[in-house]
C-alpha positions as CSV (number, residue, x, y, z in Angstrom):
1,I,120.4,80.5,26.9
2,D,116.9,80.5,28.4
3,F,114.0,81.2,26.1
4,L,110.3,81.7,26.5
5,V,108.4,79.9,23.6
6,D,106.3,82.5,21.9
7,T,104.3,81.3,18.9
8,G,103.1,84.9,18.4
9,A,106.7,86.1,17.8
10,S,107.7,86.0,14.1
11,M,111.4,85.7,15.0
12,I,113.7,84.6,17.7
13,A,114.4,87.7,19.8
14,L,117.6,87.8,21.8
15,R,118.3,90.3,24.5
16,E,121.6,92.2,23.9
17,S,123.2,90.7,26.9
18,S,122.4,87.1,25.8
19,A,123.5,87.9,22.2
20,A,126.8,89.2,23.6
21,R,127.4,85.9,25.4
22,L,127.1,84.3,22.0
23,G,129.6,86.8,20.5
24,I,126.9,88.7,18.7
25,R,127.3,92.5,19.2
26,P,125.4,94.6,16.7
27,S,126.5,98.2,16.4
28,A,124.1,101.1,17.0
29,R,123.7,101.6,13.2
30,D,122.5,97.9,12.9
31,Y,119.2,98.6,14.8
32,T,117.2,99.4,11.7
33,V,114.2,97.1,12.2
34,K,111.1,98.7,13.7
35,T,109.4,96.3,16.1
36,Q,105.9,96.3,17.6
37,T,105.4,94.3,20.8
38,A,103.2,94.2,23.8
39,N,105.7,96.7,25.3
40,G,105.3,99.1,22.4
41,V,107.4,100.2,19.5
42,G,111.1,99.6,19.5
43,R,114.1,98.9,17.3
44,A,116.0,95.7,16.7
45,A,119.0,94.5,14.8
46,R,118.5,91.6,12.3
47,V,121.0,88.8,12.7
48,Q,121.5,85.3,11.2
49,L,122.2,82.6,13.7
50,M,124.3,79.8,12.2
51,R,122.7,77.2,14.3
52,V,120.0,76.9,17.0
53,E,119.9,73.7,19.0
54,I,117.4,72.6,21.6
55,N,117.7,69.2,23.2
56,G,119.5,67.7,20.1
57,I,117.1,69.4,17.6
58,A,119.3,71.6,15.4
59,V,118.2,74.2,12.8
60,R,120.7,76.0,10.7
61,D,120.6,79.6,9.4
62,V,117.9,81.0,11.6
63,E,116.9,84.6,11.4
64,A,116.7,86.5,14.7
65,F,116.5,90.0,16.2
66,V,118.7,91.4,18.9
67,V,116.8,93.9,21.1
68,P,118.0,96.2,23.9
69,D,117.8,94.5,27.3
70,D,115.3,97.1,28.6
71,S,112.9,96.2,25.7
72,L,112.6,92.6,26.6
73,S,112.7,90.7,29.9
74,T,113.5,87.3,28.4
75,N,114.7,85.8,25.1
76,L,111.9,84.6,22.9
77,L,111.9,81.4,20.8
78,G,109.7,82.5,17.9
79,M,108.5,81.2,14.6
80,S,111.8,81.6,12.7
81,F,112.8,78.5,14.6
82,L,109.4,76.8,15.5
83,S,108.2,76.9,11.8
84,R,111.2,74.7,10.9
85,V,110.5,71.9,13.4
86,K,107.5,69.8,14.3
87,W,105.9,70.9,17.6
88,T,102.9,69.7,19.5
89,H,101.3,70.3,22.8
90,D,100.9,67.2,25.0
91,H,99.5,67.4,28.6
92,G,100.9,70.8,29.3
93,R,104.3,70.1,27.6
94,L,105.7,71.4,24.4
95,V,107.1,68.5,22.3
96,L,109.6,69.3,19.6
97,E,110.6,66.9,16.8
98,Q,113.0,67.3,13.9
């Protein structure tokens, strides 16, 4: 799944269509979290991802939100993942380390 790295996002945010590809399908009653983004106020469903892996760097039990597709144009890799790895910026590239 493609992500946009967003250090301003507290959590990983998955579009519903991307979450569904992973087998995650929250019901309508699961959308209980109020969100505030650049697009305005919305609702999200809190989920727990068993594992998030990027280029061999794996983090287990990562909190995330699932949001309606019309609320978000791309998935966001937020601080619920980034705070658990070492990351630096080097000549225009994001470098991740376990």
